[in-house]
C-alpha positions in Angstrom: 172.1 53.5 181.6 172.1 51.7 178.2 169.6 52.5 175.6 167.6 49.5 174.4 167.8 50.7 170.8 171.5 51.6 170.6 173.0 49.7 173.5 175.4 52.5 174.5 175.4 56.1 175.5 177.1 58.3 172.9 179.3 61.3 173.9 177.8 64.8 173.8 179.2 68.3 174.4 177.5 68.2 177.8 178.8 64.7 178.6 182.0 64.1 176.7 184.1 61.0 176.8 187.0 61.1 179.3 186.0 59.3 182.4 185.4 55.6 183.2 186.4 54.6 179.7 186.8 50.9 179.0 188.2 49.5 175.7 186.9 46.3 174.1 189.3 44.7 171.7 188.1 42.0 169.4 190.6 40.5 166.9 188.8 39.5 163.7 189.6 36.0 162.5 191.9 35.9 159.5 191.5 33.9 156.3 193.8 30.9 156.0 197.1 31.6 154.3 197.0 31.2 150.5 193.2 31.8 150.3 192.3 33.3 146.9 189.6 35.9 146.8 186.9 35.7 144.1 185.1 39.0 143.3 181.3 39.1 143.7 179.4 37.7 140.7 178.6 40.6 138.4 175.0 41.7 138.1 174.0 41.2 134.5 170.2 41.3 134.5 167.7 43.9 135.3 166.0 43.2 138.7 168.9 40.9 139.8 170.0 41.4 143.4 173.7 41.4 144.3 175.2 38.1 145.3 174.8 37.8 149.1 177.2 35.9 151.4 175.1 34.0 153.9 175.6 33.8 157.6 176.9 30.2 157.2 179.3 31.3 154.6 180.8 34.1 156.7 180.9 31.8 159.7 178.3 33.2 162.1 178.3 31.4 165.5 174.5 30.8 165.8 174.9 30.0 169.5 175.5 33.7 170.2 172.2 35.0 169.1 168.6 34.8 170.5 166.8 31.7 169.3 163.8 33.4 167.6 164.1 36.6 165.5 161.5 39.3 165.9 159.4 40.0 162.8 157.6 43.2 161.9 154.5 43.5 159.8 156.6 44.7 156.8 159.4 46.9 155.6 158.5 50.5 155.1 161.9 52.1 154.8 165.6 51.4 154.9 168.3 53.0 157.0 171.9 53.4 155.9 174.8 53.2 158.4 178.5 52.9 158.5 180.4 50.6 160.9 182.9 53.5 161.6 185.8 51.1 161.6 188.9 51.1 159.5 188.8 51.5 155.7 192.1 49.7 155.4 191.1 46.1 154.9 191.4 43.4 152.2 188.5 41.6 150.7 189.5 38.4 152.6 189.3 40.3 155.9 185.7 41.5 155.5 184.1 38.3 156.8 186.3 38.5 159.9 185.2 42.1 160.4 181.5 41.1 160.2 182.2 38.3 162.7 183.8 40.8 165.1 180.8 43.2 164.8 178.5 40.2 165.5 180.5 39.2 168.6 180.5 42.8 169.9 176.8 43.3 169.4 175.7 40.0 170.8 178.2 39.3 173.6 179.4 42.8 174.7 176.2 44.8 174.1 173.9 41.9 174.9 171.8 42.3 171.8 170.0 39.4 170.2 172.1 39.4 167.0 174.2 41.6 164.8 172.4 44.9 164.5 172.1 45.3 160.7 170.1 43.3 158.2 173.0 43.4 155.8 176.5 44.8 155.5 178.4 45.9 152.3 182.2 46.2 152.1 184.2 48.4 149.9 184.7 45.6 147.3 180.9 45.2 146.8 180.6 42.1 148.9 177.2 41.8 150.6 177.0 39.9 154.0 173.7 38.7 155.5 173.1 40.4 158.8 170.4 39.6 161.3 169.2 36.0 161.2 165.6 35.2 160.1 165.7 35.7 156.4 166.7 38.6 154.1 163.3 38.5 152.4 161.4 38.7 155.7 160.8 41.8 157.8 163.3 40.9 160.6 163.5 43.7 163.1 167.1 44.6 163.7 168.9 46.7 166.4 170.4 49.4 164.1 168.5 52.6 164.7 167.3 53.4 168.3 163.6 54.4 168.2 163.2 53.4 164.5 164.0 49.7 164.3 160.4 48.8 163.7 159.4 48.3 160.0 162.8 49.4 158.8 165.7 47.5 157.1 169.2 48.5 158.1 172.3 48.2 155.9 175.8 49.1 157.1 178.7 50.1 154.8 181.9 48.6 156.3 184.3 51.5 156.9 184.4 55.0 158.2 182.9 57.7 155.9 183.3 60.8 157.9 185.8 62.2 155.4 186.3 59.5 152.8 183.5 58.5 150.4 182.4 54.9 150.0 183.8 53.3 146.9 181.8 53.4 143.7 181.0 49.7 143.8 180.0 50.0 147.4 177.6 52.8 146.6 176.2 50.9 143.6 175.8 47.7 145.6 174.0 49.4 148.5 171.6 51.0 146.0 170.9 47.8 144.2 170.5 45.9 147.4 168.0 48.4 148.8 166.1 48.6 145.4 165.7 44.8 145.6 164.6 44.7 149.3 162.3 47.7 149.2 160.7 46.4 146.0 159.5 43.3 147.9 157.3 45.6 149.9 156.4 47.9 147.0 158.3 50.8 148.5 159.4 53.5 146.1 163.0 54.2 147.0 162.5 57.9 146.2 159.3 58.3 148.2 158.7 59.8 151.6 157.2 57.8 154.5 155.8 58.6 157.9 157.3 56.5 160.7 156.4 56.5 164.4 159.2 56.8 166.9 159.3 54.1 169.5 161.1 56.6 171.8 164.7 56.6 173.0 167.0 59.1 174.6 169.2 58.7 171.5 166.7 59.8 168.9 165.5 63.4 168.3 162.0 62.1 168.1 160.1 61.4 171.3 158.0 58.2 171.6 154.8 58.4 169.5 156.1 61.2 167.4 155.7 60.9 163.6 158.8 61.5 161.5 158.4 62.2 157.8 161.5 60.6 156.2 162.8 59.5 152.9 162.2 55.8 152.2 166.0 55.5 152.3 167.2 57.6 155.2 170.3 57.6 157.4 170.9 57.0 161.1 171.7 60.7 161.6 168.3 61.7 160.3 166.7 60.4 163.5 169.5 59.9 165.9 172.1 61.8 167.9 174.9 60.6 165.7 177.0 61.5 162.6 176.4 58.0 161.1 176.9 57.2 158.2 179.5 60.0 158.0 179.5 63.3 156.0 181.0 61.7 152.9 178.4 58.9 152.8 175.6 61.3 153.6 176.6 63.2 150.5 175.9 60.3 148.2 172.5 59.3 149.6 170.7 60.8 146.6 172.9 58.6 144.3 172.0 55.5 146.4 168.3 56.4 146.1 168.5 56.9 142.4 170.3 53.5 141.9 167.7 51.8 144.1 164.9 53.4 142.1 166.4 52.1 138.8 166.8 48.6 140.2 164.6 47.1 137.4 166.6 48.9 134.7 169.6 47.1 133.0 172.5 47.3 135.4 175.5 49.5 134.5 177.8 46.5 134.4 175.7 44.9 131.7 175.6 48.0 129.5 179.4 48.3 129.9 179.9 44.7 129.0 178.0 45.2 125.7 179.7 48.5 124.8 182.0 48.5 121.8 180.7 45.4 120.1 178.7 45.2 116.9 175.6 44.1 118.8 175.7 47.1 121.1 176.3 49.5 118.1 173.3 48.1 116.2 171.1 48.2 119.3 172.0 51.9 119.8 171.3 52.6 116.2 167.9 51.1 116.5 167.1 53.3 119.5 168.7 51.5 122.4 166.4 51.3 125.4 163.6 52.7 123.3 164.0 50.2 120.5 161.8 47.3 119.7 164.3 45.1 121.6 164.1 47.1 124.8 166.6 46.7 127.6 169.5 44.1 127.5 169.1 41.1 129.7 172.4 39.3 129.1 175.9 40.0 128.0 177.2 38.7 124.7 177.6 34.9 124.5 178.8 32.4 121.9 176.3 30.9 119.4 176.9 28.2 116.8 179.6 28.5 114.1 181.4 31.5 115.6 178.3 33.7 115.9 177.5 35.9 119.0 174.2 36.9 120.5 172.8 38.9 123.4 169.2 38.7 124.7 166.9 41.7 125.4 163.6 42.2 127.1 161.7 41.8 123.8 164.0 39.6 121.7 167.6 39.1 120.8 170.4 40.3 118.6 172.6 37.9 116.6 175.9 38.7 114.9 178.3 36.8 112.7 181.0 38.0 110.2 178.7 37.0 107.3 175.4 38.3 108.5 176.4 41.3 110.7 174.2 42.1 113.7 170.5 41.5 113.2 167.6 41.9 115.7 164.9 39.4 116.0 161.7 39.9 118.0 158.1 38.9 118.5 156.4 35.9 116.9 159.1 35.5 114.4 161.6 35.1 117.2 159.3 32.5 118.8 159.0 30.5 115.6 162.7 30.7 114.9 163.5 29.5 118.5 161.1 26.6 118.0 163.3 25.6 115.0 166.5 25.4 117.2 167.6 28.9 116.6 170.7 29.3 114.4 171.3 25.5 114.4 167.9 24.9 112.7 167.1 24.8 109.0 167.0 28.6 108.6 170.4 29.5 110.1 171.1 33.0 111.2 169.0 36.1 110.4 170.4 38.2 107.6 168.0 41.1 107.9 165.8 42.9 110.4 162.0 42.6 110.0 160.7 43.9 106.7 157.3 45.6 107.2 154.8 44.9 104.4 151.0 45.7 104.3 149.8 42.2 105.0 152.8 40.5 106.6 156.1 41.0 108.3 159.0 39.2 106.7 162.5 38.4 108.0 165.3 36.8 105.9 167.6 34.1 107.1 170.6 32.4 105.6 168.5 29.5 104.2 165.0 31.0 103.9 162.4 33.4 105.4 159.8 33.6 108.1 156.6 35.4 107.5 154.2 36.7 110.1 150.7 37.2 108.7 149.1 40.3 110.3 145.5 39.2 110.0 145.8 35.6 111.3 148.8 35.7 113.5 150.3 32.7 111.7 154.0 32.3 111.0 155.1 30.4 108.0 158.6 29.2 107.0 159.8 29.3 103.4 162.8 27.2 102.6 163.7 26.2 99.0 160.4 27.5 97.8 158.4 25.2 100.2 156.1 27.0 102.6 155.5 25.4 106.0 153.2 26.7 108.8 155.1 27.0 112.0 152.8 28.7 114.5 149.2 29.7 114.7 148.0 32.7 116.7 144.4 33.8 117.2 143.8 37.1 115.6 143.3 40.1 117.9 141.4 42.7 116.0 142.9 43.7 112.6 146.5 42.9 113.6 148.4 40.9 116.1 151.3 43.0 117.5 154.5 41.1 116.5 156.2 42.1 119.8 153.6 40.2 121.8 155.4 37.1 122.7 157.0 35.0 125.5 160.7 35.2 125.4 162.2 31.8 124.8 165.2 30.5 126.7 168.2 30.1 124.5 169.9 26.7 124.9 173.5 26.5 125.9 175.7 26.2 122.7 
């Protein structure tokens, strides 16, 4: 008898494998000779999900699945799996592995689709799983008894003894942080889920299981999935998911070593007036470099060194075409004075008046109003602003 949730009867000590065994061999399609692999696009912004390879891109045959996906009321938790296949595959072979799993699930097991909502390979590639929309609560077929209101992700490989790769762990964490965040689920919280019942779960139908918001197949099923080595990194995955809206590790590393990074750290890093980085370094005019942050930007040149710019002064400077405008690059940080905040530039100054919220430009002794802000009490916080978008230089 096949279980409707799992689609197969796993071996147990009481009923081991050994009789009436049939093997199903599926040869994954290979990439054409000469195909060049492009690594996944690096995540460089806080709150940015990993790049996801769509069903069309990995070549899903949509005639194999059921016509209409089943939707739940929402996603309350995520379940981590492994595919239990080989760990010896190239990045160009991953799509073929996903196709083979899809074929096995839909044609051999008779399920409506590939079981998982998403799959992640050891190179950090993310593949869309079940049809119906990654941002919608599509009910998969990944966890017998606990498919309802959960979102399943499978790591491609076998992790009984070998740990997932660092990029695989990081990608799974960011993927789940993104997806659970859509339903306001804290990745480090606990949830109560009701079992739908199955002979392959330790929870009878109707029983309430208290589980981590990111749990594993083995937590509710008679299985070792996702393997001991993957189970050992679950807290790391939850932690990465919980910090999804923090600047990604790749972005911090991309900034490390440069003058902009060093000045940002000297100002307090994440606790500075600039806040978290939101972009890697990029080229500005006349050989300058810049990086954007949650509350401003940092500009560097050999002449000016690295200078932060934030708040209303940043807004006003941006309205004057940034470093290509009449002021040029900033040559100092903000200078706090009793009645105003001043910042020096190559060809003048900008002054933020605390009482009025006005910003004035001074170039060659001529003062020009640039922006007017309604006063808010005795002062207007200079960091209260809308981050402008820097034009491509």
